[in-house]
MIKEMI-83407 format. One record per atom (N, C-alpha, C): residue in one letter; x, y, z. Coordinates in steps of 0.2 Angstrom, whole numbers, padded with zeros to 4 digits, always signed. Example, Ala and Ser with C-alpha at 12.3 -4.5 7.8 and 13.67 -1.06 7.14 Angstrom:
BEGIN
A+0066-0028+0039
A+0062-0022+0039
A+0066-0016+0039
S+0064-0011+0035
S+0068-0005+0036
S+0064+0000+0039
END
This chain:
BEGIN
M-0110-0024-0138
M-0105-0029-0141
M-0104-0034-0136
T-0103-0039-0136
T-0099-0044-0131
T-0092-0043-0131
E-0090-0044-0126
E-0083-0043-0123
E-0079-0050-0126
P-0073-0049-0130
P-0070-0055-0133
P-0068-0059-0127
D-0068-0066-0129
D-0067-0071-0123
D-0062-0071-0119
G-0055-0070-0122
G-0049-0068-0119
G-0050-0063-0113
L-0053-0057-0114
L-0054-0052-0111
L-0058-0054-0105
R-0064-0057-0107
R-0069-0059-0102
R-0066-0062-0098
R-0063-0068-0099
R-0059-0073-0094
R-0055-0069-0090
L-0051-0064-0093
L-0046-0061-0089
L-0050-0057-0083
E-0054-0054-0085
E-0058-0049-0080
E-0062-0053-0075
A-0063-0060-0077
A-0067-0065-0072
A-0062-0066-0067
R-0055-0065-0068
R-0051-0067-0062
R-0050-0062-0057
G-0053-0056-0059
G-0052-0050-0053
G-0046-0048-0053
H-0045-0041-0052
H-0038-0038-0052
H-0034-0038-0045
W-0037-0041-0041
W-0034-0041-0034
W-0031-0047-0032
G-0031-0053-0035
G-0028-0059-0034
G-0020-0058-0032
I-0017-0060-0027
I-0011-0060-0025
I-0008-0067-0024
K-0003-0069-0027
K+0000-0076-0026
K+0007-0075-0025
C+0009-0076-0019
C+0017-0076-0017
C+0020-0082-0020
G+0024-0081-0025
G+0027-0088-0028
G+0028-0087-0036
L+0034-0090-0038
L+0034-0089-0046
L+0033-0095-0050
E+0031-0100-0046
E+0029-0107-0049
E+0024-0106-0056
N+0019-0102-0055
N+0014-0101-0060
N+0017-0098-0066
I+0019-0092-0065
I+0023-0089-0071
I+0029-0092-0074
R+0033-0096-0070
R+0039-0099-0074
R+0036-0104-0078
S+0030-0109-0075
S+0028-0114-0078
S+0025-0111-0085
L+0020-0105-0085
L+0018-0102-0091
L+0023-0101-0096
L+0028-0097-0094
L+0033-0095-0098
L+0036-0101-0101
A+0038-0106-0097
A+0041-0111-0101
A+0037-0115-0106
R+0031-0115-0104
R+0026-0118-0110
R+0026-0114-0116
L+0027-0107-0115
L+0026-0103-0120
L+0033-0102-0124
D+0038-0106-0122
D+0044-0106-0125
D+0048-0101-0124
H+0047-0098-0117
H+0051-0093-0113
H+0052-0086-0118
P+0046-0083-0119
P+0045-0076-0122
P+0050-0071-0118
E+0050-0072-0111
E+0053-0067-0108
E+0062-0067-0110
R+0064-0071-0113
R+0071-0071-0115
R+0073-0068-0122
A+0067-0065-0125
A+0067-0064-0132
A+0071-0057-0133
C+0071-0052-0127
C+0075-0046-0128
C+0077-0044-0122
P+0082-0040-0121
P+0085-0038-0115
P+0079-0034-0110
V+0079-0035-0104
V+0074-0033-0100
V+0077-0028-0094
V+0074-0022-0093
V+0076-0017-0088
V+0071-0019-0083
L+0071-0021-0076
L+0066-0021-0073
L+0066-0016-0066
I+0060-0013-0065
I+0059-0007-0061
I+0055-0009-0056
A+0058-0008-0049
A+0055-0010-0043
A+0055-0003-0039
G+0051-0003-0033
G+0051+0003-0029
G+0044+0004-0027
T+0043+0008-0022
T+0036+0008-0019
T+0032+0014-0023
N+0035+0019-0025
N+0032+0024-0029
N+0037+0026-0035
G+0034+0028-0040
G+0038+0031-0046
G+0040+0026-0051
K+0039+0020-0051
K+0040+0015-0055
K+0037+0016-0062
G+0030+0019-0063
G+0028+0020-0068
G+0031+0026-0072
S+0032+0032-0068
S+0035+0038-0071
S+0041+0037-0074
T+0046+0032-0069
T+0052+0031-0072
T+0052+0026-0078
G+0047+0022-0078
G+0047+0018-0085
G+0045+0022-0090
A+0041+0027-0089
A+0038+0032-0095
A+0045+0035-0098
F+0049+0038-0093
F+0055+0042-0096
F+0060+0037-0099
L+0060+0031-0097
L+0065+0026-0099
L+0062+0024-0107
A+0056+0023-0107
A+0053+0020-0114
A+0053+0026-0119
H+0051+0031-0117
H+0051+0036-0121
H+0059+0038-0124
A+0063+0039-0119
A+0070+0040-0121
A+0073+0035-0125
L+0072+0029-0124
L+0075+0023-0128
L+0073+0022-0135
R+0065+0025-0136
R+0063+0026-0143
R+0066+0032-0146
A+0068+0038-0142
A+0071+0043-0145
A+0078+0041-0148
A+0081+0036-0145
A+0088+0034-0147
A+0088+0029-0151
G+0082+0028-0155
G+0081+0023-0161
G+0080+0016-0160
R+0079+0014-0153
R+0078+0007-0151
R+0070+0006-0151
R+0069+0001-0153
R+0061-0002-0153
R+0060-0006-0147
V+0056-0003-0142
V+0055-0005-0136
V+0049-0007-0132
G+0048-0012-0129
G+0042-0013-0127
G+0041-0011-0119
W+0035-0010-0115
W+0035-0007-0110
W+0028-0010-0106
T+0029-0013-0101
T+0023-0016-0097
T+0022-0013-0091
T+0017-0009-0088
T+0015-0007-0083
T+0009-0008-0079
S+0008-0006-0073
S+0002-0007-0070
S+0001-0002-0064
P-0006-0001-0062
P-0012-0005-0066
P-0014+0000-0071
H-0019-0002-0075
H-0022+0002-0080
H-0027+0006-0077
L-0028+0011-0082
L-0034+0016-0079
L-0040+0014-0082
R-0041+0013-0089
R-0048+0011-0091
R-0048+0004-0094
H-0043+0002-0098
H-0043-0004-0101
H-0037-0008-0101
P-0036-0015-0101
P-0030-0018-0099
P-0025-0018-0104
R-0027-0015-0110
R-0022-0015-0115
R-0017-0009-0114
E-0019-0005-0109
E-0014+0001-0107
E-0009-0002-0103
R-0008-0008-0102
R-0003-0011-0098
R+0003-0014-0102
I+0002-0013-0108
I+0007-0017-0113
I+0009-0012-0119
W+0014-0009-0120
W+0016-0005-0125
W+0020-0008-0129
V+0020-0007-0136
V+0025-0009-0140
V+0027-0004-0146
D+0033-0001-0145
D+0036+0004-0149
D+0032+0010-0149
G+0030+0012-0143
G+0027+0019-0142
G+0019+0019-0142
A+0016+0013-0143
A+0008+0012-0143
A+0005+0006-0140
C+0000+0007-0136
C-0002+0001-0131
C-0006-0004-0137
L-0005-0009-0135
L-0009-0015-0139
L-0017-0013-0140
E-0018-0014-0147
E-0025-0014-0148
E-0028-0020-0145
P-0035-0019-0143
P-0039-0024-0140
P-0038-0031-0143
A-0038-0031-0150
A-0038-0038-0154
A-0032-0041-0152
E-0026-0036-0152
E-0019-0039-0151
E-0019-0043-0145
L-0021-0039-0140
L-0021-0042-0132
L-0025-0048-0133
E-0032-0048-0135
E-0036-0054-0135
E-0032-0060-0138
G-0028-0060-0144
G-0023-0065-0146
G-0018-0067-0142
F-0015-0063-0139
F-0010-0065-0134
F-0013-0069-0128
L-0018-0066-0125
L-0022-0069-0119
L-0024-0076-0121
E-0027-0077-0127
E-0029-0084-0129
E-0023-0088-0128
E-0018-0086-0131
E-0012-0090-0130
E-0010-0093-0123
V-0010-0088-0119
V-0008-0089-0112
V-0014-0093-0108
F-0020-0092-0110
F-0026-0097-0108
F-0024-0104-0110
R-0022-0105-0117
R-0021-0112-0119
R-0015-0115-0115
A-0011-0112-0114
A-0004-0114-0110
A-0007-0116-0103
E-0011-0111-0101
E-0013-0113-0093
E-0018-0119-0093
A-0022-0120-0097
A-0026-0126-0098
A-0021-0132-0099
A-0017-0132-0103
A-0012-0137-0104
A-0009-0140-0097
L-0006-0134-0093
L-0004-0136-0087
L-0007-0137-0082
G-0014-0136-0081
G-0018-0137-0077
G-0018-0133-0070
L-0015-0127-0072
L-0014-0122-0066
L-0020-0116-0067
R-0020-0112-0061
R-0024-0106-0062
R-0020-0100-0059
A-0018-0096-0066
A-0014-0090-0064
A-0018-0083-0062
T-0015-0079-0058
T-0019-0073-0057
T-0019-0068-0063
Y-0023-0063-0062
Y-0024-0058-0067
Y-0017-0056-0069
F-0013-0054-0064
F-0006-0050-0065
F-0002-0056-0069
E-0001-0061-0067
E+0003-0067-0070
E+0000-0067-0078
L-0006-0068-0080
L-0008-0068-0086
L-0007-0062-0089
M-0007-0056-0088
M-0004-0050-0091
M+0003-0050-0092
I+0007-0052-0088
I+0014-0052-0089
I+0016-0058-0094
A+0013-0063-0094
A+0014-0068-0099
A+0012-0065-0106
A+0006-0062-0106
A+0004-0059-0112
A+0009-0053-0116
A+0012-0049-0110
A+0016-0044-0112
A+0022-0047-0114
F+0025-0052-0112
F+0032-0055-0115
F+0030-0059-0122
L+0024-0061-0123
L+0022-0064-0129
L+0022-0058-0135
A+0018-0052-0132
A+0019-0046-0137
A+0026-0044-0138
F+0030-0043-0134
F+0037-0041-0135
F+0041-0046-0140
R+0039-0053-0138
R+0043-0058-0143
R+0041-0057-0150
A+0034-0055-0151
A+0031-0056-0158
A+0034-0050-0161
A+0035-0045-0158
A+0037-0037-0161
A+0045-0038-0162
R+0048-0043-0160
R+0056-0043-0161
R+0059-0036-0159
L+0057-0034-0153
L+0061-0028-0150
L+0067-0028-0148
D+0070-0022-0147
D+0077-0022-0145
D+0078-0022-0137
G+0073-0021-0134
G+0073-0021-0127
G+0066-0020-0124
A+0064-0022-0117
A+0058-0021-0114
A+0060-0017-0107
V+0054-0012-0105
V+0055-0010-0099
V+0049-0013-0096
V+0050-0016-0090
V+0046-0020-0087
V+0045-0017-0079
E+0039-0015-0076
E+0038-0013-0071
E+0035-0018-0065
V+0038-0019-0060
V+0036-0024-0055
V+0030-0022-0052
G+0025-0027-0051
G+0018-0025-0048
G+0019-0024-0041
M+0022-0028-0036
M+0022-0027-0030
M+0028-0031-0027
G+0032-0028-0023
G+0038-0031-0020
G+0043-0031-0025
G+0045-0038-0026
G+0050-0040-0031
G+0051-0048-0031
R+0053-0051-0024
R+0055-0057-0024
R+0051-0063-0027
W+0044-0062-0025
W+0039-0067-0029
W+0034-0063-0034
D+0037-0057-0036
D+0033-0054-0041
D+0034-0057-0048
A+0028-0058-0053
A+0028-0061-0058
A+0034-0059-0064
T+0035-0053-0062
T+0041-0050-0067
T+0047-0052-0066
N+0048-0055-0060
N+0056-0057-0057
N+0057-0064-0061
A+0052-0067-0064
A+0054-0073-0069
A+0058-0071-0074
S+0058-0065-0076
S+0063-0062-0081
S+0070-0062-0078
D+0076-0061-0082
D+0082-0060-0080
D+0085-0054-0082
P+0084-0048-0079
P+0085-0041-0081
P+0093-0040-0083
V+0094-0037-0087
V+0101-0034-0088
V+0102-0029-0083
L+0097-0025-0082
L+0098-0019-0077
L+0092-0018-0073
T+0093-0018-0066
T+0088-0017-0062
T+0087-0009-0060
V+0081-0007-0058
V+0081+0000-0056
V+0077-0001-0049
L+0079+0002-0044
L+0075+0003-0038
L+0073+0011-0037
T+0067+0013-0036
T+0066+0020-0036
T+0066+0023-0029
N+0063+0019-0024
N+0063+0021-0017
N+0060+0015-0014
V+0061+0016-0006
V+0058+0011-0003
V+0054+0014+0003
E+0047+0013+0004
E+0043+0016+0008
E+0038+0011+0010
R+0034+0012+0016
R+0030+0008+0020
R+0024+0007+0015
D+0022+0002+0012
D+0016+0000+0008
D+0016-0008+0008
H+0010-0009+0006
H+0008-0018+0005
H+0011-0021+0012
M+0012-0019+0017
M+0015-0021+0023
M+0012-0028+0025
Q+0006-0030+0023
Q+0004-0037+0025
Q+0007-0042+0020
Y+0010-0040+0015
Y+0013-0044+0011
Y+0021-0044+0011
L+0024-0038+0012
L+0031-0036+0011
L+0034-0035+0018
G+0032-0035+0024
G+0034-0034+0030
G+0032-0026+0033
S+0034-0026+0039
S+0032-0020+0043
S+0037-0015+0043
T+0043-0016+0041
T+0049-0011+0042
T+0051-0010+0035
R+0055-0004+0034
R+0058-0001+0027
R+0063-0007+0025
E+0066-0010+0030
E+0072-0014+0029
E+0068-0021+0026
A+0064-0023+0030
A+0060-0030+0026
A+0057-0028+0020
I+0054-0023+0018
I+0052-0021+0011
I+0057-0020+0007
G+0063-0017+0009
G+0068-0016+0005
G+0072-0023+0003
R+0072-0028+0007
R+0074-0034+0005
R+0070-0037+0000
E+0064-0037+0000
E+0059-0040-0005
E+0060-0038-0011
K+0061-0029-0012
K+0062-0027-0018
K+0069-0028-0021
L+0073-0029-0017
L+0080-0029-0020
L+0081-0036-0022
C+0077-0041-0022
C+0078-0048-0024
C+0077-0047-0032
T+0076-0041-0035
T+0075-0040-0042
T+0081-0039-0045
A+0087-0038-0040
A+0093-0036-0043
A+0097-0043-0045
R+0102-0042-0049
R+0106-0048-0052
R+0114-0048-0051
H+0116-0053-0049
H+0124-0052-0046
H+0128-0051-0052
G+0132-0045-0051
G+0137-0043-0056
G+0134-0038-0061
R+0127-0037-0060
R+0124-0032-0066
R+0122-0026-0062
P+0120-0021-0067
P+0119-0013-0064
P+0112-0014-0059
L+0113-0010-0054
L+0107-0008-0050
L+0107-0001-0048
V+0102+0002-0053
V+0103+0009-0052
V+0098+0011-0046
L+0100+0016-0041
L+0096+0017-0035
L+0093+0025-0036
G+0087+0026-0034
G+0084+0032-0034
G+0089+0037-0029
P+0087+0043-0030
P+0092+0048-0026
P+0091+0048-0019
R+0085+0045-0017
R+0085+0045-0010
R+0087+0039-0006
L+0090+0035-0010
L+0091+0029-0007
L+0099+0028-0006
D+0102+0027+0000
D+0108+0027+0002
D+0111+0020+0001
P+0116+0020-0003
P+0119+0013-0005
P+0122+0010+0002
A+0124+0013+0007
A+0126+0010+0013
A+0120+0007+0017
W+0114+0009+0015
W+0108+0007+0019
W+0105+0001+0014
I+0107+0001+0007
I+0105-0004+0003
I+0110-0010+0004
W+0116-0010+0004
W+0121-0015+0003
W+0120-0021+0009
P+0119-0020+0015
P+0117-0025+0019
P+0110-0029+0018
L+0106-0026+0013
L+0100-0030+0012
L+0099-0034+0006
L+0106-0034+0003
L+0106-0037-0004
L+0107-0045-0002
E+0104-0049-0006
E+0106-0056-0007
E+0111-0058-0012
C+0114-0053-0017
C+0118-0054-0021
C+0123-0047-0022
R+0127-0048-0026
R+0131-0041-0027
R+0131-0038-0033
P+0126-0034-0034
P+0126-0031-0041
P+0130-0025-0041
V+0131-0021-0047
V+0136-0016-0047
V+0130-0009-0045
L+0132-0006-0040
L+0127+0000-0039
L+0128+0006-0043
H+0123+0009-0044
H+0124+0016-0048
H+0118+0020-0045
P+0120+0024-0039
P+0117+0029-0037
P+0115+0035-0041
A+0108+0037-0042
A+0107+0042-0046
A+0109+0048-0042
P+0111+0054-0045
P+0112+0060-0042
P+0106+0064-0042
A+0105+0068-0037
A+0099+0072-0036
A+0099+0078-0041
L+0093+0080-0045
L+0092+0085-0049
L+0088+0091-0047
R+0091+0097-0048
R+0087+0102-0046
R+0084+0106-0052
A+0078+0108-0050
A+0073+0112-0055
A+0075+0119-0055
E+0076+0122-0061
E+0076+0128-0063
E+0070+0132-0062
H+0065+0128-0063
H+0058+0132-0063
H+0053+0126-0061
L+0048+0127-0057
L+0043+0123-0054
L+0037+0125-0054
A+0033+0123-0059
A+0026+0125-0060
A+0021+0119-0059
W+0014+0121-0057
W+0009+0116-0056
W+0009+0111-0061
D+0011+0112-0067
D+0010+0107-0073
D+0017+0104-0076
H+0022+0107-0074
H+0029+0105-0077
H+0034+0108-0073
S+0040+0106-0075
S+0047+0109-0072
S+0051+0110-0077
R+0057+0113-0076
R+0062+0114-0081
R+0068+0112-0078
V+0073+0108-0082
V+0079+0105-0078
V+0084+0106-0084
A+0090+0109-0082
A+0095+0109-0088
A+0093+0112-0093
G+0089+0117-0094
G+0086+0120-0100
G+0081+0116-0103
H+0078+0110-0100
H+0073+0106-0104
H+0067+0106-0100
R+0062+0106-0104
R+0055+0105-0101
R+0054+0098-0099
V+0052+0097-0092
V+0051+0090-0091
V+0042+0090-0090
P+0039+0087-0095
P+0031+0087-0094
P+0027+0084-0089
L+0031+0079-0085
L+0028+0076-0079
L+0029+0081-0073
A+0023+0084-0071
A+0023+0088-0065
A+0025+0085-0059
G+0028+0089-0055
G+0030+0087-0048
G+0036+0087-0046
A+0038+0090-0040
A+0046+0089-0038
A+0048+0082-0037
H+0043+0078-0036
H+0045+0071-0035
H+0047+0067-0042
Q+0045+0071-0047
Q+0046+0068-0054
Q+0053+0070-0055
L+0056+0074-0052
L+0064+0075-0053
L+0069+0069-0050
E+0065+0066-0045
E+0068+0060-0043
E+0068+0054-0048
N+0062+0054-0050
N+0062+0048-0056
N+0065+0050-0062
L+0065+0056-0064
L+0069+0058-0070
L+0076+0057-0069
A+0079+0058-0063
A+0087+0057-0061
A+0088+0050-0061
T+0084+0046-0059
T+0084+0039-0059
T+0084+0035-0066
A+0079+0038-0070
A+0079+0036-0077
A+0085+0038-0081
L+0087+0044-0080
L+0094+0047-0083
L+0100+0042-0081
E+0100+0040-0075
E+0107+0036-0073
E+0105+0029-0076
A+0100+0026-0077
A+0098+0020-0080
A+0100+0021-0087
L+0099+0026-0091
L+0100+0027-0098
L+0107+0028-0099
R+0111+0031-0094
R+0118+0031-0096
R+0121+0025-0095
C+0118+0019-0091
C+0121+0013-0090
C+0120+0009-0097
L+0114+0011-0100
L+0112+0007-0106
L+0115+0010-0112
G+0119+0016-0111
G+0123+0018-0116
G+0119+0024-0121
V+0114+0026-0119
V+0110+0031-0123
V+0113+0038-0122
P+0114+0041-0128
P+0118+0048-0129
P+0113+0052-0125
E+0116+0057-0121
E+0112+0061-0117
E+0107+0066-0122
A+0109+0068-0128
A+0104+0071-0132
A+0098+0068-0134
A+0099+0061-0135
A+0093+0057-0136
A+0088+0055-0130
A+0092+0055-0124
A+0089+0054-0118
A+0084+0060-0116
W+0087+0066-0118
W+0082+0072-0116
W+0077+0073-0121
R+0078+0071-0127
R+0072+0071-0132
R+0067+0067-0130
G+0069+0061-0128
G+0064+0057-0126
G+0060+0059-0119
V+0064+0062-0114
V+0061+0065-0108
V+0055+0070-0110
E+0057+0075-0115
E+0053+0080-0116
E+0046+0078-0120
A+0047+0072-0123
A+0040+0069-0126
A+0037+0064-0122
T+0039+0063-0115
T+0036+0059-0112
T+0029+0061-0109
R+0024+0056-0110
R+0016+0057-0109
R+0015+0051-0103
W+0012+0052-0098
W+0011+0048-0092
W+0004+0050-0089
P-0002+0048-0092
P-0009+0050-0088
P-0010+0048-0082
G-0014+0051-0078
G-0015+0050-0071
G-0011+0052-0065
R-0006+0056-0068
R+0000+0058-0063
R+0001+0065-0064
L-0003+0069-0059
L-0003+0076-0059
L-0005+0078-0066
W-0011+0075-0069
W-0012+0075-0077
W-0018+0080-0078
A-0017+0085-0081
A-0022+0090-0084
A-0027+0086-0088
V-0034+0085-0087
V-0037+0082-0091
V-0039+0086-0097
P-0039+0083-0103
P-0040+0086-0109
P-0048+0088-0110
G-0050+0094-0110
G-0057+0096-0111
G-0060+0098-0105
L-0056+0097-0099
L-0059+0098-0092
L-0055+0104-0090
D-0056+0109-0091
D-0053+0116-0088
D-0051+0116-0081
G-0045+0116-0079
G-0043+0116-0071
G-0044+0110-0067
V-0045+0104-0071
V-0046+0098-0067
V-0039+0094-0068
T-0035+0092-0062
T-0029+0089-0062
T-0031+0082-0058
L-0029+0076-0062
L-0029+0069-0058
L-0022+0068-0056
D-0022+0065-0050
D-0016+0062-0048
D-0017+0055-0044
G-0013+0049-0046
G-0014+0043-0043
G-0012+0042-0037
A-0009+0047-0033
A-0006+0046-0026
A-0011+0042-0022
H-0008+0036-0021
H-0013+0031-0017
H-0010+0028-0011
N-0005+0031-0008
N-0002+0029-0002
N+0001+0035+0003
L+0004+0033+0008
L+0007+0039+0012
L+0011+0044+0009
D+0017+0040+0007
D+0022+0044+0003
D+0020+0048-0003
G+0015+0045-0007
G+0012+0048-0013
G+0010+0055-0011
A+0004+0054-0006
A+0000+0060-0003
A+0005+0065-0001
R+0010+0063+0003
R+0016+0068+0005
R+0019+0072-0001
R+0020+0068-0006
R+0024+0071-0012
R+0019+0075-0016
L+0012+0074-0016
L+0007+0078-0019
L+0006+0084-0015
A+0006+0083-0008
A+0005+0089-0005
A+0011+0094-0005
E+0017+0092-0005
E+0023+0095-0005
E+0023+0100-0012
H+0021+0097-0017
H+0021+0100-0024
H+0016+0105-0024
A+0010+0105-0022
A+0005+0110-0021
A+0007+0116-0017
L+0010+0114-0011
L+0012+0119-0007
L+0018+0123-0010
A+0022+0120-0014
A+0028+0123-0017
A+0026+0128-0023
T+0019+0126-0026
T+0017+0130-0031
T+0011+0135-0029
G+0010+0135-0022
G+0005+0139-0020
G-0002+0139-0023
T-0004+0132-0023
T-0010+0130-0025
T-0015+0127-0020
R-0021+0130-0019
R-0026+0128-0015
R-0032+0126-0019
P-0032+0119-0020
P-0037+0117-0024
P-0044+0114-0021
H-0049+0114-0025
H-0055+0110-0022
H-0053+0103-0023
L-0054+0099-0018
L-0051+0092-0017
L-0057+0087-0018
F-0055+0082-0023
F-0059+0076-0023
F-0056+0070-0021
F-0057+0067-0016
F-0054+0061-0014
F-0058+0054-0013
S-0054+0049-0015
S-0057+0042-0013
S-0050+0038-0013
A-0051+0032-0011
A-0045+0028-0009
A-0047+0020-0008
M-0043+0015-0009
M-0044+0009-0007
M-0044+0007+0000
G-0048+0004+0003
G-0049+0003+0010
G-0043+0000+0015
D-0038-0003+0010
D-0032-0006+0014
D-0026-0001+0015
K-0027+0005+0013
K-0022+0011+0013
K-0023+0014+0019
D-0017+0018+0021
D-0017+0022+0027
D-0021+0029+0026
L-0027+0027+0027
L-0032+0034+0025
L-0030+0039+0031
A-0029+0038+0036
A-0027+0044+0042
A-0021+0047+0039
G-0016+0043+0037
G-0010+0047+0035
G-0011+0050+0029
M-0014+0049+0024
M-0016+0052+0018
M-0019+0059+0019
R-0025+0058+0024
R-0029+0064+0025
R-0024+0070+0029
A-0020+0067+0033
A-0015+0072+0037
A-0012+0075+0032
E-0008+0072+0026
E-0005+0076+0022
E-0007+0080+0017
L-0014+0078+0014
L-0019+0082+0010
L-0021+0087+0013
E-0023+0087+0020
E-0025+0093+0024
E-0020+0099+0023
R-0014+0097+0023
R-0010+0103+0023
R-0010+0107+0017
L-0014+0105+0012
L-0016+0109+0006
L-0021+0115+0008
A-0024+0113+0013
A-0030+0118+0016
A-0035+0119+0009
P-0037+0113+0007
P-0041+0113+0002
P-0048+0118+0002
V-0049+0121-0003
V-0056+0126-0003
V-0062+0123-0001
S-0062+0116-0005
S-0068+0112-0003
S-0066+0105-0003
L-0071+0100+0000
L-0069+0093-0001
L-0075+0090-0003
T-0073+0085-0007
T-0078+0080-0011
T-0076+0073-0009
L-0079+0070-0006
L-0078+0062-0005
L-0082+0058-0010
V-0079+0053-0013
V-0081+0049-0018
V-0080+0041-0016
H-0085+0038-0018
H-0086+0030-0018
H-0087+0026-0023
G-0083+0021-0026
G-0084+0017-0031
G-0088+0010-0030
E-0090+0007-0035
E-0093+0001-0034
E-0089-0005-0032
N-0082-0005-0033
N-0078-0010-0031
N-0077-0012-0024
P-0078-0018-0022
P-0077-0019-0014
P-0071-0017-0011
R-0066-0015-0014
R-0059-0013-0012
R-0059-0006-0010
Y-0064-0002-0013
Y-0065+0005-0010
Y-0066+0006-0003
A-0063+0011+0000
A-0065+0012+0007
A-0073+0014+0007
T-0076+0012+0012
T-0084+0013+0012
T-0085+0020+0014
P-0091+0023+0012
P-0093+0029+0014
P-0092+0031+0021
E-0093+0026+0025
E-0093+0028+0032
E-0086+0028+0035
A-0081+0025+0032
A-0074+0025+0033
A-0072+0032+0032
L-0073+0034+0025
L-0071+0041+0023
L-0073+0046+0027
R-0080+0046+0028
R-0082+0052+0033
R-0079+0051+0039
E-0078+0046+0041
E-0075+0046+0050
E-0068+0048+0048
I-0064+0046+0043
I-0056+0049+0044
I-0056+0055+0042
W-0060+0058+0038
W-0060+0066+0037
W-0065+0070+0042
G-0068+0066+0046
G-0073+0071+0052
G-0078+0075+0049
T-0082+0071+0044
T-0087+0075+0041
T-0093+0071+0041
R-0099+0074+0040
R-0105+0070+0039
R-0108+0072+0032
Q-0103+0074+0027
Q-0106+0076+0021
Q-0108+0069+0017
A-0113+0070+0012
A-0113+0065+0008
A-0108+0063+0004
V-0106+0056+0003
V-0101+0054-0001
V-0104+0052-0009
L-0101+0055-0014
L-0104+0055-0020
L-0102+0048-0023
D-0107+0046-0028
D-0104+0040-0032
D-0100+0042-0038
I-0097+0038-0042
I-0093+0040-0047
I-0096+0044-0052
A-0102+0042-0055
A-0105+0046-0060
A-0107+0053-0058
T-0109+0054-0051
T-0111+0061-0048
T-0105+0065-0048
A-0099+0062-0046
A-0093+0066-0045
A-0091+0068-0052
A-0090+0064-0058
A-0090+0065-0065
A-0094+0071-0067
A-0100+0072-0065
A-0105+0076-0067
A-0102+0083-0064
R-0100+0083-0057
R-0098+0088-0054
R-0091+0092-0057
L-0087+0088-0059
L-0080+0089-0062
L-0082+0092-0069
R-0087+0090-0072
R-0089+0094-0080
R-0091+0101-0077
E-0094+0103-0072
E-0097+0110-0070
E-0091+0114-0069
P-0092+0121-0071
P-0087+0126-0069
P-0086+0127-0062
A-0079+0129-0061
A-0077+0130-0053
A-0074+0136-0054
D-0073+0138-0047
D-0069+0145-0046
D-0062+0144-0044
G-0059+0139-0046
G-0052+0137-0044
G-0051+0131-0047
P-0044+0129-0046
P-0042+0122-0048
P-0045+0116-0044
R-0046+0111-0048
R-0049+0105-0044
R-0043+0099-0045
L-0042+0096-0039
L-0038+0091-0039
L-0041+0085-0036
V-0040+0079-0041
V-0043+0073-0039
V-0038+0068-0038
C-0039+0064-0032
C-0033+0060-0030
C-0035+0054-0025
G-0030+0050-0024
G-0032+0045-0018
G-0031+0038-0021
S-0031+0037-0028
S-0031+0030-0030
S-0031+0029-0038
L-0026+0025-0042
L-0026+0025-0047
L-0032+0022-0051
Y-0035+0017-0047
Y-0042+0014-0048
Y-0049+0019-0048
F-0047+0024-0044
F-0053+0029-0043
F-0051+0034-0049
I-0046+0035-0050
I-0045+0040-0056
I-0047+0035-0063
G-0045+0030-0064
G-0047+0026-0070
G-0056+0025-0071
D-0059+0024-0064
D-0067+0024-0065
D-0069+0032-0067
L-0067+0036-0064
L-0068+0043-0066
L-0068+0045-0073
L-0061+0042-0076
L-0060+0044-0082
L-0066+0040-0088
G-0068+0034-0085
G-0073+0030-0088
G-0079+0034-0088
A-0082+0036-0083
A-0087+0041-0082
A-0087+0047-0086
L-0081+0050-0087
L-0081+0056-0091
L-0080+0055-0098
G-0079+0048-0101
G-0078+0047-0107
G-0071+0049-0110
V-0066+0049-0106
V-0059+0051-0108
V-0055+0043-0108
D-0052+0043-0115
D-0048+0036-0116
D-0040+0040-0114
P-0037+0037-0109
P-0030+0040-0108
P-0025+0037-0112
A-0027+0031-0116
A-0022+0029-0121
A-0022+0033-0128
R-0027+0038-0128
R-0026+0042-0135
R-0023+0049-0133
P-0018+0051-0137
P-0016+0057-0134
P-0021+0063-0136
END
């Protein structure tokens, strides 16, 4: 079956285009009669944890009786996973309709938007059409020039600041922090993740928001696949998820969500691809850790739970592969399987072998998926990139948008 025209044209733009500037998205949104103004926006920035924090927020807001939209990136298998309306991601036909509207606006303006700009415009159209009570919007990269920053958030969240995308954001944490903090708005709440010191944040700000530092949470129980906090089961696994949860709970307090509703939403949260046990594949866990900090957090969780897995690894070539390897080697994995995908952004087989100091064959996606279907004598952990996770899910025939 032929892919619908809007989706075909979207994919033709490629996922990797980056444009530093808000001119395109502002022009598109103005042409579309400003759908970004249709409902209050919560904007989430940060190096890691944006998606998980957004998942907690969106589920909790729904548990409190609010109709909420949520846009996140990247997707795992299909672009529709990036746009959720009242608890469900868009159907392909719905996304197609919104994309066609965006493409018509683009043509009328005579500009060429990036993949991300097109999807953000489509998300705001979907939110307006649904007449929502609010929207949770995840920044793609940085903040200052990110397309999501064309909105005017009532509340901004900053999960953390680590070194990533340095070719675009700067080489120091301070430079990266300044870029991300441009998502804050004067006089409005800025919720900070537990690892962020307000004294460090304050000099980096270009406006004066109202700071709300999230207090740290402690787990009563920490297992490979979940934790327990204040008597509540937290379904997203990993000690690092306690930071994302603390951040989300502080944002929910700012938004006036009752504590009981917040916890109901937390317990119902689902977020595939993040320490995710794949349905139908016994002992296989997928994690999208894609940078040094993510690999460190993943290693810390595995060590804390006493897990020594069979490791399947791949990553994009522009990441700190040596740093990620050093963190993941702390797991003392039982075995190592290196994988290479077709997209040119993947690290080459030669680079993977060199970084890991091995001469072993590097598998393609289909062969790696077949190996994951085979029985194993212990847990298997697949990590290194959300794009890698998505490609594997496609080969395995798993749709992450379906419960």
